[in-house]
FILUMKE-25003 format. One record per residue (C-alpha): x, y, z. Coordinates in steps of 0.5 Angstrom, whole numbers, plus 500, padded with zeros to 3 digits. Last residue first. Layout:
! FILUMKE-25003
XYZ...
***
This chain:
! FILUMKE-25003
530468509524473510524479506527482499526489497528491490528499489526501482528508479525514474529518470525524473531529472538525471543529475541527482547524484546521491548514489545508493551505498546506503543499502545495496547497489545496482549500477546505472546511477543517474538518480532523479527519481520521478517515478519511484517504483517499488519491487518487492520480493518474498513471494512476488510483489510489484509496486508502482508509484510507490516512491514519488521522487518529489523530494529525495530518498537515497536509501529509499523507504520501506515499512514492513509487515503492517496488519490486515484483518481489521480492515475486513470489518465490513466483510469482504473476506479481505485477508492479511498482510501489509507493506507500508511504503514511503514517500519522496513527496516532500523532502528527504531530509525533512523526514515527514514524507508527504501522506499518501503512504503507498500500500
***
């Protein structure tokens, strides 16, 4: 689920966004919301203003790919964690972040 609120982290700027991953079962009843619970909270290591993290989300097993429609990064290699580039010279190029959960 994409968090619709602007990012509260002043280092990231407005509309950097973050995503909450929920798990549950929607049985169609009026109280179905109570059956869902937050499993994880994800945010890009190099989040910046207007990146729009969560613009697209794909899930397969324990792997989640989260798109950032307006990510400005010029990085062309895959990195892990905080090593993500701070080079924002490719205006609105877009980006994808891969998160893996479990073992």
